N, CA, C and O of each residue as an XYZ file, in Angstrom:
836
protein
N       2.845    -13.813    103.787
C       3.174    -12.413    104.019
C       2.642    -11.514    102.817
O       2.149    -10.410    103.051
N       2.745    -11.969    101.648
C       2.289    -11.269    100.486
C       0.783    -10.981    100.569
O       0.321     -9.905    100.189
N       0.024    -11.977    101.078
C      -1.421    -11.745    101.185
C      -1.736    -10.678    102.331
O      -2.719     -9.947    102.209
N      -0.969    -10.599    103.351
C      -1.127     -9.604    104.392
C      -0.812     -8.248    103.892
O      -1.523     -7.292    104.204
N       0.265     -8.120    103.097
C       0.600     -6.791    102.490
C      -0.490     -6.282    101.554
O      -0.893     -5.119    101.563
N      -0.956     -7.285    100.710
C      -1.973     -6.934     99.738
C      -3.302     -6.426    100.420
O      -3.928     -5.473     99.959
N      -3.680     -7.089    101.499
C      -4.883     -6.700    102.220
C      -4.697     -5.386    102.915
O      -5.652     -4.621    103.047
N      -3.445     -5.082    103.385
C      -3.205     -3.819    104.035
C      -3.306     -2.640    102.981
O      -3.842     -1.566    103.254
N      -2.771     -2.923    101.817
C      -2.812     -1.877    100.719
C      -4.261     -1.662    100.367
O      -4.671     -0.506    100.260
N      -5.062     -2.674    100.179
C      -6.506     -2.486     99.823
C      -7.174     -1.703    100.928
O      -7.925     -0.777    100.625
N      -6.951     -2.012    102.167
C      -7.588     -1.331    103.339
C      -7.233      0.085    103.254
O      -8.126      0.923    103.381
N      -5.995      0.447    103.049
C      -5.580      1.841    102.968
C      -6.225      2.576    101.815
O      -6.573      3.749    101.950
N      -6.387      1.929    100.715
C      -7.081      2.522     99.544
C      -8.489      2.827     99.893
O      -8.977      3.913     99.579
N      -9.201      1.877    100.559
C     -10.528      2.112    100.904
C     -10.689      3.264    101.919
O     -11.597      4.084    101.788
N      -9.855      3.315    102.871
C      -9.977      4.404    103.907
C      -9.773      5.683    103.317
O     -10.521      6.612    103.621
N      -8.780      5.841    102.455
C      -8.466      7.179    101.926
C      -9.268      7.484    100.665
O      -9.422      8.654    100.314
N      -9.789      6.458     99.967
C     -10.608      6.746     98.760
C     -11.628      5.652     98.582
O     -11.320      4.734     97.822
N     -12.759      5.627     99.158
C     -13.731      4.625     99.084
C     -14.232      4.400     97.660
O     -14.600      3.288     97.281
N     -14.238      5.525     96.850
C     -14.715      5.477     95.514
C     -13.987      4.500     94.627
O     -14.487      4.120     93.569
N     -12.775      4.081     95.062
C     -11.975      3.122     94.294
C     -12.742      1.803     94.073
O     -12.605      1.154     93.036
N     -13.526      1.440     95.046
C     -14.279      0.237     95.042
C     -15.647      0.365     94.361
O     -16.369     -0.620     94.203
N     -15.984      1.577     93.966
C     -17.333      1.726     93.322
C     -17.398      1.098     91.945
O     -18.485      0.922     91.396
N     -16.262      0.761     91.384
C     -16.226      0.168     90.023
C     -16.803     -1.211     90.113
O     -17.323     -1.714     89.118
N     -16.738     -1.857     91.272
C     -17.204     -3.235     91.407
C     -18.630     -3.370     90.989
O     -19.004     -4.367     90.372
N     -19.458     -2.370     91.315
C     -20.867     -2.477     90.994
C     -21.067     -2.210     89.517
O     -22.048     -2.706     88.964
N     -20.207     -1.458     88.831
C     -20.354     -1.151     87.462
C     -20.119     -2.352     86.579
O     -20.571     -2.383     85.435
N     -19.386     -3.383     87.119
C     -19.015     -4.514     86.347
C     -20.262     -5.374     86.011
O     -20.262     -6.164     85.067
N     -21.289     -5.187     86.802
C     -22.577     -5.972     86.557
C     -23.444     -5.347     85.538
O     -24.422     -5.960     85.110
N     -23.120     -4.072     85.096
C     -23.973     -3.422     84.121
C     -23.855     -4.026     82.799
O     -22.765     -4.488     82.465
N     -24.869     -4.074     82.000
C     -24.803     -4.514     80.618
C     -23.714     -3.726     79.837
O     -23.413     -2.574     80.151
N     -23.149     -4.381     78.831
C     -22.142     -3.718     78.052
C     -22.740     -2.573     77.365
O     -21.978     -1.634     77.136
N     -23.978     -2.471     76.988
C     -24.588     -1.416     76.259
C     -24.590     -0.152     77.118
O     -24.757      0.942     76.581
N     -24.404     -0.272     78.478
C     -24.491      0.904     79.312
C     -23.148      1.722     79.166
O     -23.102      2.931     79.393
N     -22.066      0.979     78.774
C     -20.790      1.692     78.661
C     -20.693      2.575     77.457
O     -20.091      3.646     77.526
N     -21.285      2.148     76.319
C     -21.291      2.925     75.132
C     -19.895      3.380     74.547
O     -19.826      4.120     73.566
N     -18.850      2.916     75.175
C     -17.514      3.291     74.687
C     -17.353      4.811     74.532
O     -16.931      5.307     73.487
N     -17.695      5.518     75.585
C     -17.633      6.958     75.556
C     -18.764      7.448     74.702
O     -19.904      7.000     74.831
N     -18.415      8.448     73.757
C     -19.392      9.017     72.938
C     -19.456      8.409     71.523
O     -19.946      9.052     70.595
N     -18.962      7.178     71.364
C     -18.870      6.535     70.076
C     -20.328      6.186     69.581
O     -21.083      5.504     70.274
N     -20.651      6.640     68.462
C     -21.944      6.351     67.819
C     -21.888      5.057     66.996
O     -20.841      4.420     66.887
N     -23.012      4.692     66.434
C     -23.078      3.456     65.662
C     -22.217      3.515     64.415
O     -21.592      2.515     64.061
N     -22.161      4.682     63.720
C     -21.302      4.739     62.572
C     -19.832      4.600     62.866
O     -19.088      3.970     62.115
N     -19.406      5.214     64.002
C     -18.007      5.138     64.402
C     -17.608      3.672     64.752
O     -16.519      3.183     64.450
N     -18.597      3.027     65.416
C     -18.331      1.665     65.843
C     -18.224      0.720     64.643
O     -17.459     -0.244     64.655
N     -19.017      1.026     63.604
C     -18.979      0.269     62.378
C     -17.585      0.491     61.650
O     -16.939     -0.441     61.172
N     -17.194      1.800     61.616
C     -15.935      2.096     61.044
C     -14.823      1.437     61.780
O     -13.905      0.926     61.138
N     -14.836      1.411     63.057
C     -13.829      0.743     63.876
C     -13.782     -0.733     63.504
O     -12.692     -1.285     63.348
N     -14.897     -1.371     63.360
C     -14.941     -2.762     63.041
C     -14.362     -3.066     61.671
O     -13.690     -4.077     61.469
N     -14.649     -2.128     60.694
C     -14.102     -2.371     59.400
C     -12.555     -2.229     59.392
O     -11.855     -3.009     58.746
N     -12.033     -1.190     60.144
C     -10.613     -0.997     60.124
C      -9.889     -2.059     60.935
O      -8.688     -2.277     60.781
N     -10.636     -2.699     61.783
C     -10.016     -3.782     62.595
C     -10.083     -5.169     62.045
O      -9.616     -6.126     62.662
N     -10.662     -5.273     60.886
C     -10.905     -6.645     60.194
C      -9.981     -6.895     59.048
O      -9.660     -5.964     58.310
N      -9.534     -8.123     58.862
C      -8.711     -8.398     57.678
C      -9.534     -8.287     56.430
O     -10.746     -8.505     56.427
N      -8.790     -7.916     55.287
C      -9.504     -7.752     54.042
C      -8.640     -8.196     52.863
O      -7.797     -9.086     52.982
N      -8.876     -7.549     51.729
C      -8.211     -7.973     50.503
C      -6.694     -7.818     50.558
O      -5.960     -8.609     49.965
N      -6.229     -6.791     51.275
C      -4.824     -6.550     51.416
C      -4.123     -7.706     52.146
O      -3.000     -8.075     51.803
N      -4.798     -8.269     53.151
C      -4.263     -9.400     53.804
C      -4.176    -10.594     52.991
O      -3.263    -11.410     53.125
N      -5.200    -10.718     52.073
C      -5.213    -11.928     51.176
C      -4.008    -11.956     50.292
O      -3.607    -13.048     49.888
N      -3.382    -10.827     49.950
C      -2.241    -10.788     49.092
C      -1.069    -11.522     49.730
O      -0.135    -11.886     49.016
N      -1.074    -11.761     51.067
C      -0.114    -12.473     51.724
C      -0.307    -14.000     51.719
O       0.553    -14.766     52.155
N      -1.482    -14.399     51.204
C      -1.779    -15.855     51.218
C      -0.733    -16.730     50.480
O      -0.441    -17.828     50.955
N      -0.155    -16.282     49.329
C       0.804    -17.179     48.660
C       2.066    -17.429     49.460
O       2.848    -18.301     49.083
N       2.310    -16.687     50.577
C       3.477    -16.861     51.391
C       3.262    -17.872     52.460
O       4.210    -18.365     53.071
N       1.972    -18.196     52.701
C       1.638    -19.126     53.798
C       2.043    -20.525     53.430
O       1.993    -20.908     52.261
N       2.443    -21.290     54.415
C       2.798    -22.703     54.200
C       4.149    -23.057     54.758
O       4.764    -22.296     55.505
N       4.594    -24.235     54.372
C       5.945    -24.784     54.794
C       6.927    -24.717     53.714
O       6.643    -25.199     52.617
N       8.109    -24.135     53.935
C       9.088    -23.908     52.893
C      10.468    -24.434     53.229
O      10.843    -24.511     54.399
N      11.230    -24.799     52.195
C      12.651    -25.032     52.313
C      13.271    -23.750     51.741
O      12.887    -23.278     50.671
N      14.260    -23.191     52.500
C      14.904    -21.916     52.041
C      16.434    -22.065     51.958
O      17.070    -22.804     52.709
N      16.946    -21.346     51.038
C      18.410    -21.174     50.877
C      18.782    -19.725     51.025
O      18.227    -18.892     50.308
N      19.672    -19.377     51.896
C      20.131    -18.047     52.184
C      21.508    -17.746     51.621
O      22.420    -18.549     51.821
N      21.701    -16.666     50.948
C      23.001    -16.208     50.564
C      23.187    -14.743     51.140
O      22.318    -13.882     51.001
N      24.321    -14.538     51.761
C      24.552    -13.161     52.199
C      26.031    -12.741     51.910
O      26.962    -13.546     51.892
N      26.149    -11.428     51.691
C      27.414    -10.832     51.309
C      27.866     -9.767     52.331
O      27.070     -8.887     52.658
N      29.052     -9.809     52.824
C      29.639     -8.844     53.741
C      30.136     -7.628     52.970
O      30.130     -6.515     53.495
N      30.564     -7.832     51.731
C      31.060     -6.735     50.853
C      30.550     -7.023     49.479
O      30.225     -8.178     49.202
N      30.452     -6.035     48.572
C      29.909     -6.247     47.252
C      30.701     -7.300     46.427
O      30.134     -8.070     45.652
N      31.971     -7.290     46.626
C      32.856     -8.114     45.803
C      33.184     -9.535     46.411
O      33.907    -10.346     45.833
N      32.608     -9.749     47.581
C      32.835    -11.000     48.283
C      32.016    -12.130     47.779
O      30.908    -11.932     47.281
N      32.582    -13.414     47.906
C      31.761    -14.530     47.568
C      30.722    -14.680     48.666
O      31.041    -14.452     49.833
N      29.450    -15.069     48.325
C      28.430    -15.192     49.381
C      28.546    -16.353     50.276
O      28.935    -17.428     49.821
N      28.230    -16.210     51.543
C      28.050    -17.353     52.419
C      26.746    -17.961     52.188
O      25.801    -17.221     51.911
N      26.579    -19.251     52.270
C      25.333    -19.915     51.946
C      24.984    -20.839     53.122
O      25.809    -21.506     53.748
N      23.663    -20.797     53.346
C      23.085    -21.773     54.396
C      21.685    -22.172     53.966
O      21.084    -21.537     53.100
N      21.205    -23.158     54.538
C      19.827    -23.639     54.240
C      19.029    -23.858     55.490
O      19.617    -23.966     56.566
N      17.690    -23.932     55.408
C      16.860    -24.140     56.516
C      15.435    -24.311     56.136
O      15.115    -24.552     54.972
N      14.581    -24.190     57.095
C      13.114    -24.324     56.823
C      12.382    -23.144     57.407
O      12.797    -22.549     58.401
N      11.292    -22.825     56.767
C      10.463    -21.717     57.172
C       8.970    -22.112     57.178
O       8.491    -22.709     56.214
N       8.243    -21.785     58.246
C       6.844    -22.057     58.350
C       6.148    -20.697     58.547
O       6.390    -19.961     59.504
N       5.237    -20.410     57.537
C       4.443    -19.156     57.602
C       2.974    -19.503     57.847
O       2.360    -20.226     57.063
N       2.417    -18.980     58.942
C       1.013    -19.368     59.256
C       0.335    -18.159     59.735
O       0.935    -17.266     60.334
N      -1.057    -18.131     59.438
C      -1.926    -17.065     59.854
C      -2.223    -17.155     61.341
O      -2.466    -18.229     61.890
N      -2.195    -15.976     61.976
C      -2.657    -15.964     63.380
C      -3.682    -14.709     63.519
O      -3.903    -13.922     62.598
N      -4.239    -14.645     64.735
C      -5.208    -13.566     65.040
C      -6.283    -13.473     64.045
O      -6.642    -12.382     63.602
N      -6.836    -14.649     63.661
C      -8.018    -14.717     62.754
C      -7.636    -14.029     61.436
O      -8.411    -13.213     60.937
N      -6.448    -14.337     60.852
C      -6.135    -13.846     59.549
C      -5.644    -12.348     59.538
O      -5.637    -11.705     58.488
N      -5.275    -11.866     60.625
C      -4.770    -10.467     60.670
C      -3.257    -10.382     60.454
O      -2.770     -9.427     59.849
N      -2.518    -11.372     60.943
C      -1.066    -11.343     60.828
C      -0.516    -12.678     60.352
O      -1.033    -13.720     60.755
N       0.498    -12.689     59.522
C       1.160    -13.847     59.037
C       2.477    -13.968     59.886
O       3.361    -13.111     59.880
N       2.507    -15.104     60.599
C       3.725    -15.367     61.425
C       4.750    -16.194     60.684
O       4.386    -17.217     60.103
N       6.007    -15.807     60.673
C       7.089    -16.514     60.063
C       7.988    -17.102     61.113
O       8.447    -16.398     62.013
N       8.241    -18.366     61.010
C       9.193    -19.034     61.921
C      10.207    -19.723     61.059
O       9.879    -20.579     60.237
N      11.502    -19.318     61.266
C      12.579    -19.869     60.443
C      13.624    -20.540     61.350
O      13.944    -20.059     62.437
N      14.140    -21.678     60.848
C      15.209    -22.388     61.556
C      16.258    -22.765     60.478
O      15.948    -22.922     59.297
N      17.475    -22.895     60.941
C      18.519    -23.171     60.007
C      19.951    -23.015     60.655
O      20.143    -23.336     61.828
N      20.874    -22.548     59.908
C      22.168    -22.174     60.399
C      22.615    -20.813     59.912
O      22.227    -20.388     58.823
N      23.423    -20.121     60.699
C      24.036    -18.897     60.271
C      25.449    -18.862     60.816
O      25.652    -18.995     62.023
N      26.445    -18.682     59.925
C      27.833    -18.638     60.294
C      28.225    -19.908     61.101
O      28.993    -19.839     62.061
N      27.675    -21.050     60.681
C      27.975    -22.362     61.270
C      27.305    -22.594     62.569
O      27.574    -23.595     63.234
N      26.423    -21.689     62.968
C      25.713    -21.873     64.281
C      24.237    -22.022     64.020
O      23.724    -21.548     63.007
N      23.513    -22.720     64.989
C      22.103    -22.789     64.866
C      21.408    -21.507     64.806
O      21.752    -20.598     65.562
N      20.442    -21.359     63.951
C      19.750    -20.066     63.723
C      18.320    -20.306     63.934
O      17.774    -21.346     63.564
N      17.649    -19.248     64.589
C      16.222    -19.287     64.834
C      15.676    -17.837     64.655
O      16.204    -16.911     65.271
N      14.699    -17.649     63.876
C      14.068    -16.236     63.678
C      12.617    -16.338     63.676
O      12.046    -17.399     63.421
N      11.977    -15.198     63.971
C      10.540    -15.130     63.928
C      10.103    -13.717     63.453
O      10.638    -12.689     63.869
N       9.164    -13.742     62.615
C       8.623    -12.398     62.055
C       7.117    -12.406     62.080
O       6.439    -13.430     62.162
N       6.636    -11.131     62.000
C       5.168    -10.886     61.862
C       5.003     -9.853     60.745
O       5.782     -8.904     60.651
N       3.971    -10.046     59.890
C       3.656     -9.103     58.927
C       2.106     -9.073     58.714
O       1.424    -10.096     58.668
N       1.636     -7.852     58.594
C       0.181     -7.689     58.418
C      -0.089     -6.322     57.759
O       0.781     -5.453     57.692
N      -1.311     -6.177     57.286
C      -1.684     -4.909     56.664
C      -2.367     -4.063     57.650
O      -3.348     -4.505     58.248
N      -1.905     -2.832     57.872
C      -2.465     -1.867     58.798
C      -3.468     -1.063     58.081
O      -3.099     -0.171     57.319
N      -4.834     -1.345     58.294
C      -5.845     -0.661     57.551
C      -5.952      0.813     57.903
O      -6.492      1.579     57.104
N      -5.468      1.246     59.052
C      -5.444      2.644     59.451
C      -4.328      3.389     58.703
O      -4.556      4.440     58.104
N      -3.125      2.819     58.753
C      -1.970      3.423     58.124
C      -1.959      3.244     56.620
O      -1.316      4.014     55.906
N      -2.626      2.292     56.158
C      -2.609      1.980     54.728
C      -1.277      1.474     54.186
O      -0.808      1.858     53.115
N      -0.689      0.572     55.008
C       0.640     -0.015     54.579
C       0.811     -1.328     55.327
O       0.241     -1.548     56.396
N       1.626     -2.196     54.718
C       2.047     -3.471     55.407
C       3.018     -3.045     56.466
O       3.829     -2.143     56.251
N       2.946     -3.678     57.600
C       3.960     -3.411     58.674
C       4.502     -4.713     59.126
O       3.767     -5.698     59.185
N       5.812     -4.765     59.462
C       6.445     -6.067     59.758
C       7.443     -5.822     60.884
O       7.945     -4.715     61.078
N       7.710     -6.908     61.620
C       8.789     -6.935     62.645
C       9.495     -8.225     62.568
O       8.886     -9.235     62.215
N      10.758     -8.251     62.882
C      11.571     -9.452     62.813
C      12.524     -9.518     63.957
O      13.148     -8.511     64.294
N      12.665    -10.672     64.573
C      13.642    -10.918     65.697
C      14.275    -12.249     65.384
O      13.716    -13.098     64.690
N      15.531    -12.401     65.956
C      16.218    -13.681     65.800
C      17.192    -13.887     66.977
O      17.306    -13.047     67.870
N      17.906    -15.063     66.941
C      18.782    -15.386     68.048
C      20.240    -14.920     67.833
O      21.134    -15.356     68.558
N      20.476    -14.067     66.875
C      21.783    -13.474     66.648
C      21.844    -12.013     66.959
O      22.886    -11.377     66.803
N      20.704    -11.459     67.411
C      20.634    -10.041     67.697
C      19.669     -9.771     68.889
O      18.792    -10.582     69.184
N      19.851     -8.663     69.531
C      18.922     -8.252     70.591
C      18.016     -7.195     70.158
O      17.267     -6.645     70.966
N      18.049     -6.865     68.841
C      17.227     -5.731     68.290
C      16.105     -6.287     67.456
O      16.142     -7.434     67.012
N      15.088     -5.440     67.247
C      13.987     -5.761     66.358
C      14.085     -5.019     65.062
O      14.286     -3.804     65.080
N      13.956     -5.669     63.951
C      13.920     -5.078     62.666
C      12.481     -4.765     62.353
O      11.598     -5.621     62.398
N      12.275     -3.481     62.028
C      10.881     -3.072     61.647
C      10.822     -2.439     60.273
O      11.791     -1.848     59.798
N       9.668     -2.575     59.647
C       9.561     -2.047     58.243
C       8.125     -1.792     57.798
O       7.187     -2.279     58.429
N       7.955     -1.076     56.780
C       6.721     -0.838     56.106
C       6.836     -1.261     54.665
O       7.898     -1.108     54.063
N       5.753     -1.798     54.086
C       5.887     -2.315     52.744
C       4.622     -1.923     51.930
O       3.549     -1.651     52.470
N       4.829     -1.916     50.614
C       3.713     -1.725     49.697
C       3.717     -2.870     48.745
O       4.768     -3.438     48.448
N       2.482     -3.242     48.229
C       2.355     -4.438     47.319
C       1.907     -3.925     45.981
O       1.033     -3.067     45.862
N       2.562     -4.505     44.948
C       2.223     -4.214     43.529
C       1.558     -5.556     43.025
O       2.269     -6.544     42.844
N       0.225     -5.593     42.802
C      -0.369     -6.827     42.391
C       0.026     -7.247     40.921
O      -0.032     -8.423     40.563
N       0.413     -6.268     40.127
C       0.777     -6.582     38.726
C       2.040     -7.405     38.673
O       2.157     -8.325     37.864
N       2.974     -7.084     39.521
C       4.297     -7.823     39.505
C       4.412     -8.794     40.716
O       5.426     -9.457     40.934
N       3.311     -8.823     41.470
C       3.277     -9.638     42.709
C       4.516     -9.475     43.581
O       5.172    -10.432     43.992
N       4.795     -8.168     43.840
C       6.022     -7.793     44.537
C       5.726     -6.906     45.757
O       4.988     -5.929     45.633
N       6.266     -7.214     46.886
C       6.237     -6.424     48.073
C       7.551     -5.570     48.125
O       8.632     -6.157     48.092
N       7.498     -4.280     48.201
C       8.635     -3.410     48.362
C       8.722     -2.856     49.750
O       7.828     -2.125     50.177
N       9.767     -3.176     50.470
C       9.885     -2.938     51.912
C      10.949     -1.976     52.227
O      12.027     -2.027     51.634
N      10.680     -1.048     53.188
C      11.700     -0.133     53.642
C      11.674     -0.144     55.164
O      10.615     -0.038     55.782
N      12.896     -0.279     55.778
C      12.880     -0.376     57.224
C      14.210     -0.041     57.834
O      15.039      0.571     57.160
N      14.465     -0.405     59.067
C      15.670     -0.108     59.739
C      15.916     -1.188     60.810
O      15.027     -1.924     61.239
N      17.165     -1.214     61.190
C      17.543     -2.215     62.282
C      18.833     -1.679     62.945
O      19.591     -0.920     62.341
N      19.046     -2.085     64.157
C      20.269     -1.828     64.844
C      21.348     -2.866     64.456
O      21.124     -4.064     64.634
N      22.508     -2.434     63.933
C      23.511     -3.354     63.390
C      24.556     -3.680     64.387
O      25.335     -2.799     64.748
N      24.632     -4.946     64.882
C      25.721     -5.256     65.895
C      27.092     -5.287     65.293
O      28.086     -5.185     66.012
N      27.178     -5.433     63.923
C      28.544     -5.470     63.323
C      29.138     -4.065     63.212
O      30.349     -3.904     63.359
N      28.296     -3.025     62.952
C      28.834     -1.708     62.766
C      28.501     -0.805     64.026
O      29.128      0.242     64.181
N      27.557     -1.180     64.897
C      27.140     -0.324     65.951
C      26.114      0.703     65.635
O      25.685      1.465     66.501
N      25.706      0.729     64.358
C      24.645      1.702     63.972
C      23.317      1.383     64.607
O      22.842      0.248     64.552
N      22.691      2.439     65.239
C      21.496      2.191     65.999
C      20.238      2.235     65.089
O      19.177      1.776     65.512
N      20.329      2.757     63.896
C      19.152      2.928     63.065
C      19.576      2.807     61.599
O      19.477      3.759     60.825
N      20.048      1.617     61.241
C      20.543      1.361     59.905
C      19.400      1.159     58.908
O      18.605      0.240     59.102
N      19.278      1.952     57.871
C      18.209      1.725     56.901
C      18.482      0.603     55.926
O      19.637      0.351     55.586
N      17.450     -0.073     55.472
C      17.524     -1.079     54.433
C      16.295     -1.009     53.579
O      15.311     -0.350     53.914
N      16.369     -1.697     52.478
C      15.196     -1.934     51.589
C      15.243     -3.343     51.163
O      16.312     -3.939     51.026
N      14.013     -3.918     50.936
C      13.951     -5.311     50.536
C      12.801     -5.509     49.578
O      11.828     -4.755     49.567
N      12.940     -6.548     48.773
C      11.896     -6.921     47.799
C      11.582     -8.380     47.942
O      12.462     -9.241     47.958
N      10.234     -8.645     48.052
C       9.701     -9.986     48.071
C       8.928    -10.232     46.825
O       7.926     -9.567     46.563
N       9.401    -11.227     46.009
C       8.742    -11.508     44.778
C       8.080    -12.857     44.775
O       8.733    -13.868     45.029
N       6.813    -12.895     44.496
C       6.061    -14.174     44.418
C       6.253    -14.688     42.946
O       5.744    -14.130     41.974
N       7.018    -15.779     42.888
C       7.270    -16.387     41.464
C       6.102    -17.182     41.004
O       5.583    -16.944     39.914
N       5.669    -18.117     41.792
C       4.521    -18.964     41.481
C       3.966    -19.541     42.817
O       4.374    -19.097     43.890
N       3.090    -20.474     42.754
C       2.446    -20.953     43.996
C       3.503    -21.750     44.876
O       3.251    -21.957     46.063
N       4.642    -22.180     44.321
C       5.575    -22.974     45.070
C       6.905    -22.251     45.234
O       7.834    -22.862     45.762
N       7.067    -20.987     44.819
C       8.335    -20.327     44.854
C       8.157    -18.860     45.151
O       7.224    -18.244     44.634
N       9.027    -18.268     45.974
C       9.128    -16.826     46.172
C      10.518    -16.472     46.662
O      11.205    -17.333     47.213
N      10.944    -15.270     46.485
C      12.305    -14.804     46.834
C      12.268    -13.542     47.684
O      11.302    -12.780     47.633
N      13.324    -13.323     48.466
C      13.436    -12.144     49.291
C      14.873    -11.632     49.097
O      15.835    -12.382     49.261
N      15.001    -10.337     48.743
C      16.261     -9.708     48.495
C      16.370     -8.483     49.411
O      15.467     -7.646     49.428
N      17.456     -8.371     50.166
C      17.697     -7.252     51.075
C      18.875     -6.456     50.606
O      19.911     -7.025     50.263
N      18.739     -5.108     50.582
C      19.759     -4.235     50.158
C      20.087     -3.236     51.263
O      19.181     -2.624     51.827
N      21.383     -3.061     51.584
C      21.801     -2.054     52.490
C      23.214     -1.644     52.211
O      23.779     -2.065     51.202
N      23.832     -0.815     53.084
C      25.232     -0.370     52.858
C      26.257     -1.391     53.403
O      27.460     -1.201     53.224
N      25.810     -2.430     54.038
C      26.713     -3.361     54.599
C      27.634     -2.745     55.692
O      27.252     -1.799     56.382
N      28.792     -3.284     55.818
C      29.702     -2.831     56.844
C      30.517     -1.594     56.388
O      31.080     -0.889     57.226
N      30.579     -1.333     55.086
C      31.354     -0.217     54.551
C      30.597      1.115     54.834
O      31.186      2.168     55.076
N      29.240      0.983     54.783
C      28.446      2.218     55.110
C      28.434      3.282     54.069
O      27.955      4.381     54.347
N      28.924      3.035     52.893
C      28.899      4.078     51.856
C      27.957      3.838     50.726
O      27.097      4.668     50.429
N      28.116      2.679     50.076
C      27.267      2.381     48.881
C      26.412      1.208     49.105
O      26.871      0.194     49.630
N      25.158      1.303     48.722
C      24.164      0.199     48.856
C      24.507     -0.959     47.956
O      24.978     -0.733     46.841
N      24.293     -2.199     48.385
C      24.429     -3.384     47.525
C      23.516     -4.485     48.139
O      22.960     -4.331     49.226
N      23.404     -5.544     47.416
C      22.588     -6.661     47.814
C      23.288     -7.408     48.899
O      24.320     -8.025     48.636
N      22.783     -7.389     50.112
C      23.450     -8.062     51.252
C      22.892     -9.445     51.555
O      23.540    -10.255     52.218
N      21.683     -9.708     51.065
C      21.056    -11.005     51.403
C      20.080    -11.372     50.286
O      19.404    -10.510     49.722
N      20.022    -12.654     49.982
C      19.020    -13.224     49.029
C      18.577    -14.536     49.612
O      19.390    -15.372     50.006
N      17.300    -14.700     49.658
C      16.675    -15.941     50.189
C      15.758    -16.460     49.105
O      14.931    -15.716     48.578
N      15.892    -17.693     48.778
C      15.016    -18.360     47.832
C      14.155    -19.432     48.586
O      14.692    -20.202     49.383
N      12.882    -19.466     48.337
C      11.965    -20.380     49.051
C      11.364    -21.322     48.047
O      10.959    -20.904     46.962
N      11.299    -22.580     48.388
C      10.554    -23.566     47.633
C       9.606    -24.356     48.585
O       9.993    -24.850     49.644
N       8.395    -24.429     48.139
C       7.391    -25.011     49.041
C       7.742    -26.492     49.375
O       8.147    -27.239     48.485
N       7.603    -26.868     50.516
C       7.881    -28.189     50.987
C       6.835    -29.162     50.410
O       5.638    -28.895     50.517
N       7.255    -30.268     49.811
C       6.352    -31.210     49.188
C       5.895    -32.244     50.189
O       5.119    -33.136     49.846
């Protein structure tokens, strides 16, 4: 029945607008005939440069690999931290344009799974990232800048908080590359109190031997 409906729709399109099918002939034309509108050679070269990974992407290289991680997080500034451990695998995808993070472990005594992407946006001039996991239905998004002198990424972003109901809760985070086998991630936000910022999470990474 689906094939009959599809053929009927195509027939109606042809009767009322035969030009719809004129594109079929254009598909045989060489790519050079399309010219991507009015884009000239210089614009095409610029597009290629902005679409290719470069030195800013290489700054993420120390984070690639397999890691053992330890997570500490605080619900309030004066509380003792909850602690959990797990594993993280960071790997390059899309021909070196994005670093994909895959984390597994536990959170609040339950199995935890998370995935993130980070890359340098040549057009915006900033690192952009997104994070999702199995304890939330929201995406955490952020922009970052890198300081090569201190080997530090400074991140600012927001997320929807299921604990407080805030739809756009701001946070900041710092990723420090200690050496080739260690780096840390610190997250700061207002927590559940919503008044004063404090360190809500700390993750230490050690390269898997």
